[in-house]
Backbone as JSON, one array per atom type, in Angstrom:
{
  "sequence": "MTTAAHQQHSGHGHVHGPDCGHPQIPHNDHVDYAHDGHLHRAHDGHWDECEPAEHIEHPDHAHQHGPACGHQQLQHGDHVDYVHLGHRHAAHEGHWDDH",
  "N": [[142.37, 71.77, 81.6], [143.91, 71.54, 84.69], [144.76, 69.17, 87.15], [144.96, 68.47, 90.76], [148.13, 67.94, 92.27], [149.78, 64.74, 92.25], [147.95, 62.51, 94.39], [147.56, 60.26, 96.36], [144.9, 58.13, 97.23], [144.89, 56.68, 100.13], [144.22, 53.56, 101.61], [142.25, 52.65, 100.26], [140.15, 50.31, 99.71], [138.06, 49.34, 97.95], [137.5, 48.24, 94.7], [137.1, 50.0, 91.72], [134.95, 49.99, 88.91], [133.44, 49.21, 85.71], [130.85, 48.17, 86.75], [130.7, 48.68, 89.57], [128.94, 50.25, 90.68], [129.31, 52.9, 91.45], [128.97, 56.28, 90.41], [130.18, 57.01, 86.99], [132.38, 59.17, 85.48], [133.55, 60.52, 82.58], [136.81, 61.9, 82.1], [139.07, 63.77, 80.69], [141.7, 61.93, 79.82], [140.86, 59.58, 81.18], [138.7, 57.83, 83.42], [136.64, 59.12, 86.15], [135.55, 58.13, 89.42], [132.73, 58.71, 91.35], [132.82, 58.75, 94.75], [132.07, 58.77, 98.02], [131.71, 61.39, 98.27], [133.82, 62.6, 96.67], [136.24, 62.3, 94.04], [137.72, 59.46, 92.4], [140.35, 58.09, 90.74], [141.96, 55.45, 88.7], [145.35, 54.82, 89.0], [148.33, 53.65, 88.17], [148.09, 51.02, 89.6], [146.93, 51.82, 92.05], [144.47, 53.98, 93.79], [143.88, 57.49, 93.08], [143.0, 60.84, 94.44], [141.11, 62.83, 92.39], [140.91, 65.75, 91.73], [140.14, 69.17, 90.88], [142.83, 71.66, 90.4], [142.61, 74.22, 90.09], [140.48, 77.17, 89.62], [138.12, 77.21, 87.17], [136.21, 78.98, 85.04], [133.16, 78.26, 83.42], [132.3, 79.73, 80.72], [129.73, 81.54, 79.41], [127.42, 79.87, 79.87], [124.3, 79.1, 79.71], [122.18, 77.5, 80.54], [120.55, 76.42, 83.54], [121.33, 74.75, 86.0], [119.73, 72.32, 88.28], [117.82, 70.6, 90.69], [115.76, 69.33, 89.07], [116.71, 69.41, 86.51], [117.56, 67.34, 84.61], [120.08, 66.48, 84.39], [122.82, 64.38, 85.29], [123.44, 64.17, 88.86], [125.95, 64.77, 91.25], [127.14, 64.41, 94.5], [129.78, 66.47, 95.85], [132.18, 67.2, 97.71], [131.29, 69.93, 99.56], [129.16, 70.75, 97.92], [127.0, 70.43, 95.02], [127.68, 68.68, 91.95], [127.0, 68.96, 88.37], [126.94, 66.73, 85.77], [127.43, 67.37, 82.55], [127.69, 67.78, 79.1], [129.88, 66.31, 78.9], [131.62, 67.04, 81.14], [131.96, 68.16, 84.45], [129.88, 70.48, 86.12], [129.81, 73.14, 88.49], [127.97, 75.3, 90.7], [129.05, 78.8, 91.22], [129.6, 81.49, 92.81], [127.42, 83.14, 91.09], [128.08, 82.2, 88.53], [128.89, 79.16, 86.5], [131.27, 76.76, 87.1], [133.85, 74.78, 85.61], [134.57, 71.48, 86.35]],
  "CA": [[142.2, 71.77, 82.92], [144.86, 70.76, 85.55], [144.31, 68.5, 88.48], [145.88, 68.52, 91.89], [149.34, 67.09, 92.16], [149.44, 63.14, 92.36], [147.48, 62.56, 95.77], [147.09, 58.89, 96.36], [143.83, 57.83, 98.25], [145.21, 55.64, 100.69], [143.37, 52.68, 102.36], [140.89, 52.53, 99.39], [140.09, 48.71, 99.39], [137.14, 49.0, 96.97], [137.99, 48.45, 93.34], [136.13, 50.71, 90.94], [134.87, 49.5, 87.54], [131.9, 49.47, 85.07], [129.74, 47.42, 87.4], [130.87, 48.69, 90.97], [127.67, 50.9, 91.42], [129.49, 54.3, 91.61], [128.83, 57.17, 88.99], [131.44, 57.05, 86.29], [132.5, 60.34, 84.67], [134.75, 60.64, 81.63], [137.49, 63.02, 82.6], [140.32, 63.82, 79.93], [142.19, 60.45, 79.35], [140.52, 58.57, 82.18], [137.28, 57.8, 83.94], [136.65, 59.38, 87.57], [134.44, 57.6, 90.01], [132.36, 59.44, 92.58], [132.62, 57.99, 95.98], [132.23, 59.47, 99.31], [131.89, 63.01, 98.16], [135.13, 63.04, 96.05], [136.42, 61.58, 92.77], [138.82, 58.51, 92.29], [140.8, 57.52, 89.25], [142.92, 54.43, 88.78], [146.76, 55.23, 88.57], [149.62, 52.59, 88.47], [147.85, 50.04, 90.6], [146.21, 52.27, 93.14], [143.66, 55.22, 93.45], [144.24, 58.83, 93.19], [142.02, 61.69, 94.23], [141.13, 63.52, 91.04], [140.2, 67.12, 92.01], [140.67, 70.37, 90.23], [143.66, 72.46, 91.18], [142.29, 75.81, 89.93], [139.05, 77.74, 89.23], [138.0, 77.51, 85.7], [134.9, 79.38, 84.95], [132.57, 77.73, 82.1], [131.71, 80.86, 79.98], [128.4, 81.51, 78.39], [126.57, 78.73, 80.18], [123.04, 79.69, 79.97], [121.54, 76.53, 81.15], [120.58, 76.55, 84.98], [121.24, 73.39, 86.65], [119.06, 72.17, 89.54], [117.29, 69.18, 90.92], [114.87, 68.75, 88.01], [117.23, 69.74, 85.12], [117.72, 66.15, 84.05], [121.42, 66.22, 84.5], [123.29, 63.67, 86.65], [123.97, 65.13, 90.01], [127.06, 64.19, 91.99], [127.66, 65.08, 95.62], [131.24, 66.64, 95.74], [132.46, 67.95, 99.04], [129.96, 70.84, 100.16], [128.23, 71.22, 96.9], [126.64, 69.32, 93.89], [128.17, 68.84, 90.48], [126.12, 68.39, 87.45], [127.49, 66.09, 84.64], [126.93, 68.05, 81.53], [128.65, 68.15, 78.05], [131.09, 65.58, 79.15], [132.5, 67.17, 82.18], [131.21, 68.63, 85.46], [129.67, 71.85, 86.44], [129.44, 73.48, 89.89], [127.74, 76.75, 90.92], [130.11, 79.45, 91.96], [129.43, 83.0, 92.67], [126.77, 83.52, 90.0], [128.34, 81.53, 87.27], [129.14, 77.77, 86.74], [132.75, 76.29, 86.89], [134.2, 73.59, 85.07], [135.27, 70.67, 87.31]],
  "C": [[143.26, 71.0, 83.74], [144.35, 70.27, 86.68], [145.21, 68.68, 89.52], [147.14, 67.45, 91.53], [149.01, 65.59, 92.7], [149.21, 62.93, 94.05], [146.81, 61.08, 95.7], [145.9, 58.91, 97.54], [144.34, 56.76, 98.95], [144.03, 55.01, 101.54], [142.1, 52.64, 101.47], [140.91, 51.06, 98.97], [139.18, 48.4, 98.12], [137.86, 49.11, 95.6], [136.78, 48.9, 92.38], [136.1, 49.97, 89.46], [133.52, 49.47, 87.04], [130.67, 48.99, 85.89], [129.82, 47.77, 89.06], [129.75, 49.53, 91.47], [128.11, 52.48, 91.66], [129.36, 55.02, 90.37], [130.22, 57.1, 88.38], [131.29, 58.52, 85.41], [133.81, 60.54, 83.88], [135.55, 61.93, 82.08], [138.92, 63.01, 81.68], [140.58, 62.51, 79.49], [141.63, 59.38, 80.21], [139.21, 58.79, 82.47], [137.51, 58.06, 85.51], [135.42, 58.43, 88.08], [134.07, 58.17, 91.19], [132.01, 58.58, 93.49], [132.97, 58.69, 97.07], [132.43, 60.82, 99.26], [133.1, 63.48, 97.44], [135.28, 62.03, 94.98], [137.71, 60.79, 92.89], [139.17, 58.3, 90.98], [141.96, 56.64, 89.45], [144.32, 55.05, 88.22], [147.85, 54.23, 89.15], [149.31, 51.67, 89.77], [147.29, 50.61, 91.96], [145.17, 53.42, 92.87], [144.07, 56.45, 93.8], [142.97, 59.57, 93.45], [142.15, 62.42, 92.83], [140.19, 64.84, 91.12], [141.01, 68.39, 91.19], [141.63, 71.15, 91.08], [143.56, 74.11, 91.12], [140.88, 75.97, 89.51], [139.11, 77.99, 87.98], [136.43, 77.74, 85.41], [134.29, 78.8, 83.47], [131.74, 78.97, 81.5], [130.57, 80.64, 79.23], [127.59, 80.28, 78.53], [125.18, 79.07, 80.79], [122.14, 78.79, 80.88], [121.63, 76.7, 82.75], [120.33, 75.2, 85.39], [120.44, 73.53, 87.85], [118.44, 70.82, 89.64], [116.69, 68.54, 90.01], [115.61, 69.01, 86.58], [117.53, 68.56, 84.19], [119.27, 65.68, 83.72], [122.01, 65.4, 85.53], [123.88, 64.41, 87.7], [124.94, 64.31, 91.01], [127.35, 65.01, 93.26], [129.22, 65.3, 95.57], [131.67, 67.55, 96.85], [131.2, 68.59, 99.51], [129.2, 71.04, 99.03], [127.85, 69.98, 95.91], [127.23, 69.65, 92.68], [127.16, 68.4, 89.66], [127.03, 68.06, 86.2], [126.7, 66.61, 83.4], [127.95, 68.32, 80.36], [129.98, 67.39, 78.28], [131.97, 65.88, 80.33], [131.34, 67.59, 83.28], [131.14, 69.87, 85.74], [129.21, 72.06, 87.89], [129.0, 75.01, 89.77], [128.7, 77.34, 91.69], [129.91, 81.05, 91.6], [128.61, 83.64, 91.52], [127.05, 83.1, 88.6], [128.6, 79.98, 87.48], [130.6, 77.59, 86.39], [132.7, 74.9, 86.26], [134.92, 72.7, 86.06], [135.87, 69.48, 86.56]]
}
């Protein structure tokens, strides 16, 4: 999966880390931190937005996520992502997308 072009999150004074209190999500070669409805990642001494740049469907995902499914839930913009199998899933037009 590709992510959006390098988009620095300016004015981000908070330093994320293992004990910062924000959810941590492994993502490819780094860790994303869920904060204020979006995802941040460390990059060269600052924080970047880490958002998908394209629509990628998760094929053959029979599990139906929901409030009681047992997977970590993250508010992400106008929807909820579910952390499952090492990545995030979001409902989209009758299927699940990988985020």
